[in-house]
N, C-alpha and C positions, 0 to 999 in steps of 0.2 A: 504494500500500500504506500509506504514512504517513497519507494523508488518511482512509483507512478506519479506522485505529487512532485517529486524533484524533476521528473521528465516533462511535466506539464507547465512548470513554473516558467521556463524560458519561452515557451509558446505563448503563455498568457502575457508576458512582458512584451513580446514582439507584436501581438495583436493590439495591445494598449498603445503602443507607439504609433501604429497605423491610424488610429483614430484621434490622436492628439493634434490639435491645430498647430500649424507651423507659423511662426511669427516672421514677417519680412525682415530683411537685414536692416532696413531703415524705414521709418514711418513717415518722415517729412520729405516729400519729393518736390518741394518748392511750390510756387504759385505761378499763375499765368493771368495776365490782365486782358489779353486779347482773345479773339474767337479761336475755336478749336475744330480740328477735323477728326472725326471718329476713326478709330482703328489703330493697329499696331504700327511700329516704325516702318516696316516694309510697305504696308498698304498706304500710309500717308505719303511716303516718298513716291510711290507709283502714281498716286493721284496727282501729286505736284507735277511730275513729268508729263502725265497725260494732259493736264491743263495747259502746260507750255506747248505741247504738240497741237492741241485744239486751237490755241490762239495763233498758231504759226509764229510764235515769238522768235524774233531774230534780234540779236544785239542786246544792248543794255536795257533793263526794264525802266519804263517811264513811271510817273507817279500813279497813274491809273492801274498799271499792271502790279505795282507794289501793293496797292490796296487790295487787289485780288489775291495776291500771294500771302497776305498777312496771316491767315489761319495756318499756313504751312511753314512759316519762318519763325525762328526763335525770337524772343524779345530783343536779344543782343544784336542779331543779324538784321532784323527789320529796322531797329532804331539806327543802326549804323548806316544802312542803305537809304533810309528815308529822312533822317534828321541831322546826321553828322555832316557838317559843312565840308570838313576836310576830306571825308570819304566821298562825298558827292563830287567835289572838285577833282579828286584823283580819278574817280570813275569817268568823269567827263573827258579827261585827258587820255584815257585808254582808247585803243582802237575799237571800232564797233564790232565786238564779238560777244558771243553768248557767255556771260559771266558764270552761269550755272553749268557750264560744260568746258572741257579742255579744247574744244575745236572752235574755229571761227564761224563755221556754218551751224545753223540750228539743227538739232536732231529731228528726225521724222519718225523714229522708233525708240522706245525705251523699255527696258525690262529690268526691274529692281530684283535683286536676288532675295530669296526668302530669309527672314530672320528666325525661322523655326529651329535652326541649328544652334541658336543662342540658348545656353542652358540656364543662365541666371535670369529668372523672371523679375528680379529686383534691379536690373541694370538701369543706370541713369543715362548712359550714352551707348550707342551702337553704331559702328561703321558698317555701311552696306555698299556692296559693289553694284554698279549700274551698267548694264550693257546698252550702249547707245549706237545708233546708226543714222546716217544721212543718205537718203535716196538720191542718186545722181540723175534720175530721170530715165527716159526710155532707153533701154539697152545697156545702160551703165551699171556697173556693180556698185552696191551701196558701200560707203565708207563706214567701217565699224571701229569702235573704240570702247574703252571702259574707263569710268571714273568711280569715285567713291564719295558717298554722302555721309556726313556725321549727323545722325539723328539723336536728339537729346530729349529727355523727359522734363516738361515744365508742367507742374501740377499733374493732372491726369492726361495731358496731351503729349503726343510725340510730334516733334517739329524738327525741321532742317536747320542745322546750326552752321554747317560749313561744307564746302565741296573740295575734295582733294583731286587735283588734275593729274590723271594718269596717262591720258592720250598724248601721243607725240606726233608731230611737234605741236606744242601748245602755244597759243599767242599770249598766254598769261605771263606776266613778268615774275611770278612767284608760283610755288607749288600748290597753294590753296587759295580759295577765295578770300579768306580772312587776311592772309599774308599779302595778297594783291591789294587789298583795300587799306591796310594799315598805313599810317603816315610814317614815312622814313625820313 
């Protein structure tokens, strides 16, 4: 009888561990003042790139486009692009290229890699690879490249905080959007 009890004790402990709620690694994930797009980091990033394709966005975003991008961009990046005079002046001096991509021509296709391989559900930031392409028109092969977006968590929202330019040759003077916009 005692050996049966001793044999069942580890099983009972194991079962009780399965029903114990798990506390997140952190409870405070910050706040967000702006609007939000529903979904995980990969879904929000995909919707952002789909919006850019639907708009046939080419070049630097104007004020109206930035207003539409607001739910997709982090507070830091949006404020930098919309209100920081030094960033706007630097942006105006750059060649007319798509700042959300490492290529001068706007993409006509975008596929954001899934974030399902990320094991940590408590992550505050997740880099995601994005396969991009620009259709050359009739008969031409599309130009394909890959960039990386840094998605961060603000409150309960996932938003785009930076773009790492991986495509070569990139017209960007630096390796990321933030580095390109920072005042030197």
